[in-house]
C-alpha positions in Angstrom: 3.4 29.3 -10.9 -0.3 29.7 -11.7 -2.4 26.6 -12.4 -2.8 27.6 -16.1 0.9 27.6 -16.6 1.3 24.3 -14.7 -1.4 22.7 -16.9 0.1 24.1 -20.1 3.6 22.8 -19.2 2.1 19.4 -18.4 0.1 19.3 -21.6 3.2 20.1 -23.6 4.9 17.1 -22.0 7.4 19.1 -20.0 9.0 17.8 -16.9 7.0 19.4 -14.0 8.4 17.4 -11.2 10.7 20.2 -10.0 7.6 22.3 -9.3 6.0 19.6 -7.0 6.4 19.3 -3.3 6.4 15.5 -3.0 7.2 15.6 0.7 3.5 16.1 1.4 2.2 13.7 -1.3 0.1 10.8 -0.3 -2.4 8.4 -1.8 -5.9 8.7 -0.4 -6.9 5.6 1.5 -3.3 4.4 1.7 -2.5 5.9 5.1 -1.2 3.5 7.6 -3.0 2.7 10.9 -1.8 0.5 13.6 -4.0 -2.3 14.8 -3.4 -5.0 17.4 -4.5 -8.6 16.8 -4.1 -11.5 19.2 -3.3 -14.8 17.5 -2.9 -18.3 19.1 0.7 -19.5 19.4 0.2 -22.3 16.8 -1.0 -19.7 14.3 2.1 -17.4 14.9 4.4 -20.4 14.5 2.7 -21.3 11.2 2.9 -17.7 10.0 6.6 -17.5 11.0 7.4 -20.7 9.1 5.7 -19.5 6.0 7.3 -16.1 6.2 10.7 -17.6 6.6 10.1 -19.9 3.6 9.1 -16.9 1.5 11.9 -14.7 2.9 9.6 -12.0 4.2 8.4 -10.8 7.6 5.4 -12.0 9.6 3.8 -8.6 9.2 4.2 -8.8 5.4 2.7 -12.2 5.1 -0.3 -11.1 7.2 -0.8 -8.0 5.0 -0.5 -9.9 1.8 -2.9 -12.7 2.8 -5.5 -10.3 4.1 -5.2 -8.1 1.0 -5.6 -11.2 -1.2 -8.7 -12.3 0.7 -10.3 -8.8 0.6 -9.6 -8.6 -3.2 -11.2 -12.1 -3.6 -14.2 -11.0 -1.6 -14.5 -7.8 -3.7 -14.6 -10.0 -6.8 -17.3 -12.2 -5.5 -19.4 -9.3 -4.2 -19.7 -7.7 -7.6 
């Protein structure tokens, strides 16, 4: 399908999802990269307690807290 036909179908509100190869889709800047961070044991114990309380993994709580802090910093930097 040519781009003009794709655009026209989209503009008419037709379902174009069958024409897309979503197996290769990604969000720019959202790719995962592994990092290693060393924490003191008391900090790991505190993270684990809070993660258990919230019913999530240690990794999840670390990601959420870092994301919250970065968002907060972005708001104060503006």
